[in-house]
N, C-alpha and C positions, 0 to 999 in steps of 0.2 A: 643697740636696738632699743627703741622706746617701748614703754609699757603698753601692752595691748589687752583689751577686753577685761575679763574677770570681774565684771560688775556685780554679779550675784555673790561671788566669793567675798569681795570687799565689803559688800553690804552685810553679809553674815558676820564677818569679823567685827565690823562697827557695832552691830547689834550686840555681840558678845562683850565688846569693850564697855558698852553702856550698862551692862549688868553689874550687880554688886560683887559677884564672884564668878569668874569664868575660867574654864580650863578647856582649851581647844586642841584637838589632834588633827594635824594636816599631814597627809601622806600621798604618795604617788610615785610613779616610776622616775628613774633618773632623768634629769634635764627637762622635766615637764614644766618647771617654773615655780616651784614651791618657794625657794628663797627670794626670788624676784617679787612674788606676791606678798610675802611677809614684809620685805623692805618697803614696798609701796604702801602697805598698811601702816607701817611704823612712822612714816613721815609726820613730823610735827608732834610726835608723842614721846614721852619719857620712856625709854626702852633700854633693857639690858639684853643685847643680842649675843648669844654664845654659840659658836659653831664647833661641835664636837668633832674630834679626829681620832685616828688610830694612834693612841699614845698612852703612856703610863698614867694611872689615875692621878698621881700627885702632880703631873704636868698639866692635866686638865683642870685641876683645882687652881693651879697657879695662873693659868690663862683666864679662868673665870674671875679670879681676883683682879686681874688686870682690866677686864671688862668693867667690873664694879668700880675700880679706881678711876677709870676714865669717865664713866657716867656720873659718878658722885663727885668727881674732882677731888677725891681724897687720896693723895699720893701714898699715904702710909699703907693703904691696903695692898699696893703693889709690892711692898717690902715685907708684908706679913706672910708667914708660912701657915697655911691652913691644912689641917689634917682631918677635918670633919666637914662633910658637905653641908650639914645643917647650919654650921656657923656662917658659911657663905650665903646660904639662903636667908638667914636672919639679917645679914647686911642689906640685902636687896629689899626685904620687907620693911626695914627701919628707915629707909631713905624716903624723905618727904612723905610721911604717912598720910597726909591729907590729900595727896595728889595720886591720880591713877597711874600705875606703872605697868608696862608690858615686859614680861620675862620670857625670852625665847630660847629654847634649847633645840638647835637645828642639828639634824643627823643624830638624833637621840639614840639609835641602835648602837652607835660606836661606844657609848658609855655603858650599855648593857654588855657588849662584848668584853669590855675591860673589867667590869664588875657585875656579875649576874644578879647581885642583890640591889643594884641601883633602882629598879622599879619600886622596891620596898622602901628604900631610902626616900625616894621622891614622894611616895604615898604619905609617909610620915611627915615630910616637909610640908606637903599640901594641907594635910589635916591639921597640923599643929601650928604652922607658921604662915603660909602663903594665903590660904583661903580667906582669912579675915583681915588681910593686910593691904587691901586696895590693889591687889596684883592680878593681872590677867596672865595666865600661864599658857604658852603655846609650845607644844611638842611637835617637831616635824621630822620626817625621815623618808629615805628613798628605798630602804629595804622593806618592801611591802609585807613580806612574811613575818619579819621581826616586829614591825609596827602593829600588825594584827595580833600577834602573840603577846607582846609585852605592854601594849598600850590600850588595846581594844577588847581583847578576849575576856571571857568570864573568869579564866584562870589567872589573869594578871592582877597583881596587887592594886593596880590603878583602876580596875574595873569599877564603874559606878561613880567615878570622880569627874569624868569629862562632862562638859555641858554641851559640846558640839564636836562634830568631826567633819572634815572636808577631804574627800578623796579627789585630788586634782586630776582632771582629764586634760588631754591635749586641747589646744584652742580650736574652736570650730572654724571652718573655712570662711564663714561670713565675717568673723571678727578680723581675720588676717587680711582678707581681700579689701576690706573697708579702708585700710591704711596703705595698701600697696599702690604703686604707680606702674602698673603693667596691664596688658590686655588680659581679658578674662581667661582665654585658653592657656596663656602662659601661667597664670596664677593656679589654674586647675592642675596643670601638669607638675608644677612645683609642689603643690599640696599632695599630689598623689605619691610623691617621694617622701616629703618631710612629715606628712601626717599631722601638722600643727604642733610639733614639738618646738618650743621657742628657741632652744639652744641650736637646733639644726638650722633654723631660719637665719641665724647669724652668718652661716657659711654660704648662703644662697642670695646673691645680690639681685636687685630688681632688673638692672639693665644688661646683664651678662648672659650669653647663651646658656641654656640649661645643660646641654651636653658637656660643655667645657667645665661647668661647675661640678657635675657628676664625676668627670674624669679626675679633677683635682681633689675632691672631698671624699669620694666613695671608692673609686677604682684604683687610685694610687696607693701603694703600700704605705706611704707617709700621710695619707689623707686622714682627717679627723674621724671619719665615720667608717674607715676600712674594716675595723674589728669591732664595731659598736655592739652588734648582737652578742658576741662573745662576752663582752664586758657586762652587758645587761643580765645575761643568764648566769654568769659566774658570780655576780654580785649577790644573787639570791641562792648561792650554793647549789646551783643546778648544773653540775658537771656531767651528768649521765648522758651518754650518747643518745638515749631514747628521746630526750627533749628536742635535740636538734633534728632527729629523724622525723619526729611527729610534725614539727613545724615545716620541715622541707616537704613532707607529703601533702600537707594542707596547701602550701604555697604552689604546689604543682597542680592544684585543682581538685584534690580529693577531699570532699567535705563530709561524707558519711563515715560514721564510726567503722562500719564493716569494711569500707573501701580503704580507709587508713590502715586498719589492721592487716588487710590483705597485702597492701604494698610493703608493709614491714615484716610480713610473715609471722605475725603473732595473733594470739587470741584477743578478741575485742575486750574481754574482761581484764586482761593483763595491762591494757593501756589506760584503764579508768583512773588509777591513781595519778599518772602523769598528766592526763588531760585535766583532772581536777586541780592540780597544782598550777598548771598553765592558765586555767580559767581564773583562779583566785588572784594570780599575779597580774592579770590583764594582758597577757601576751596573746591569748586567743579568746574568742567569744563563741558562744553557742546561740545560733539563731533558730527560731521556729516561725512557721507561718503566722501571720497576725490573726488568723482565724482560730488559732488554738487557745482554748480557754484555760488550760493548765500547761503552760509552756515547759515547766520543769519536768513534767511527766510525759511530754510528747515524744513519740517515736519518730517524729519528722524533724527532729533537731539536727542541724548541720553545723559543722565547725569551720570557723574562718579565723584568719589572722587579724587581730584587732588593731595592729599598728602598721601604718602604711610603710614606714621605712623598713621594718623587719620583713614585711612581705616583699618589698623591692630587693632587699639584700639576699633573701633566700631564693628569689627568682633569678636574679642577674649576677650576683657575686659569689655566693657559696658554691654553686656547681663549677665555677671556673677559677677557684682559688689557685690552682696549680699554674695556670696560664698567667694570672695576675701577679703571682710571685716572681714570674720571669719577665714582668713588665710588658706582657702581651695583652693590651686592652682591646685590640681590634675584634677579637672573638666576642667579647661582651658587647661592644658597640654594634656589631652586626646583629646580635640578638635583640638589642634594644630597638634598632631600626626596623626589625622584622615585625614586632607586635606591641611595642610599648604603648602607642596611642590607642590602637584598635582593641586591645584586650586589657592591658594593665590599667591605663588611665580611665578607660570606659567603665571598668569595675569601680574604681575609686570615685568616679563621677556620680555614681548612684548614691553613695553616702553624702557627697557634697550636695546633691539635690535635696536630700532629706534635711540637711542643715539649712539650705535656702528656704525650703518650705516652712520650717519652724520659724525662721526669722520673718518671713512674710506674714505668718499668722500673728506673731508677736507684735509686729508693726501695724496690725489691723488692715493689711492690704485687702483682705476679704474676711467675712465673718465665719471663722472656723476656729474652734478651740480643741487642739489636739490632746486627746487622752492617751493615745498610744501612736507610735509610728514604727513602721518596719517594712516588710515585703510579704509577698504571698507566692506560694508555689504548691502544686498539687502533690507530686510524688518526688521530684528531684529538682535541684537548682539548675538554672539554665535550660529548663525544658520549655515547651511551647506554652505552658500554663503559668509561667513565672511573670509576676507583676512587680516592677522595680520598687515603687513607693506606694505604700498603703497606710493611711492614717485614719483614725477613728475619732469622731467628735460625739461622745455619748450624750453630752448635754443637749445638743441640738439634733441628735439622731442623723448624723451625716457621715458618709465614708468617702474619703478622697482616694482615688486610684490614679497613679501616674506612671508614665513611661519616660525613661531618660535616654536621650540620644546624643552621644558625643560624635557627631558626624561633621564632615567638612561642608556639606551642602544643607540648605534649608530643609526642614522637615515637612513632608507632604501629608495629605489626609489619610492615606492608608495606615499610617501609624496609629491614628486615632480610631479608625474603624477596627483594627486588629485588637486594640485595647478594649474597646467596647464589647467586642465578641468574646474576649476572655472573661470579662465580668459577667456578661449575659449567660455564658455557659457554665459558670461556677456555682454549683449548688452549695458549696461550702460557704462562700461569701454570703449568699442569701440566707443560709441557715444561721450563720454566726451573727448577722446583723439584720434581723427581720424588720421590714418596714423602714429601714434607713434610706435616706436619699443618697444616690450615687453621684459624685462629682468626678469628672474626668480631667486629667491634666497631662500635658506633654512638656517636658523640659528639653531645651535645645541650646547648644552653644553657638549655633550658626543661623538662628532665626527660623522663619517659617515661609512656606510658599503662599502665594496670593489665595489659592484655593483653601488652604488650611485656615488662613486668616478670615476668609469669608464665612466658613463654617462656624468659627468661634464667634464672629460678630452677629450671627443669626440667633445667638442665645441658646446654644445646644447643650448647655451645662458643661462646657469644657473650658479649662483655664490653660493659657499658653504662657510658659515662663521662658523667656529668652535671656540667657545668661542668668542674672539674678534679679531680673525685673519681670513683673507680672503684667500682661497686657490683656485688655478687654476687646480690642478691635484696632482699626486703623483708619487713617484718612489718606487722601491722595498723596500728601506730602510727608506724612510722618505717622508713626504708631501713637495711639493714645494710651497713656498710662492710666491704670486704675487709680 
């Protein structure tokens, strides 16, 4: 699979590379593409790339000596027995002192597991050897909790040394769709499962039916992703049944704290530590209406699974593990046929629409500078007052409100009228953004009726987004692009 996107991350790394002294921390969940990003950045640069593993410390030193030997072409280093990390770091610092070098320690937490003093050792190496030796240091890791504790937190010996940090997120839909050769709806349905994780995309081919790929990769006991959430949670030392139970409750459509607690038969306060850990690690997210001025203190916060594949797995795999262990996939396939597009994909489509909207703004398809983007609801999600996409442009005092419709048929005018009524009846929106111009939008994967197009062409302050393209009107033969 070729390298996709990551323009801003590569730009940041190049910026750090051009500094006199730089120390970058890159972290993110497994399979999100950290190593691929680093290797793309290292092209045509002098680099010492070391991948840490679960092994004895002297074996790690031996392998780093091998990396140094191959990079410097000094074969004697391979035969030297190192017993002190600082001696190895000095070798790297001394190589071509006039030339910029990049030293990467990938999966840094493994070295900490082997030797808890390693952050202190690295701190000493940075301060005394690497910082002033034309070296750019990159620490990378998939154990988010350990990266935060040992590389980023105030209590870490490395605190205050880094010059930048990148928490790598899944690829947005727009980056992936730009290089795919498949219809829009196929791309949306694939993204609803993979969630933009580069490693997962390797197992989903462009031209093969999605159901067949799900059977082979996810539902089969031998499939690469059959046990994936187990591996993700256990890698963060999260073996407690409460974590699985909380995620399962959210996957079943319970988003309020009280509702989750009720399903699990526990007090809300007892779930707070587990939710906090899941939030920190990025497995779930807490959303609040975009009208809330202090989201962190809002009582309207709702919990959602942040990862599409985890949401898919807990919805369609976890409840049927017994049947799948007996190679009975049909029960899962029946469930998928029942509501996959109407409920599961339709929900993921809302986040895809946010990504499309941001990309349209970035490409200056229309003059809007998003300060924030999210959703709006009055009392509960999926209620009559819920608005799928709301974005605020504080600079130009404008608010965009949009509905997302993943329907088989073209969208007609009543969708627009209903959206306008929601906004008109919302005292909260008017109070939160007084004097702001309201722009309306409708996202559709199946286009629009002639009546809807006529209304938009009349200049009613409505934007129509068909698939990932913004339209301003139509002619007899074709739609006119903005």
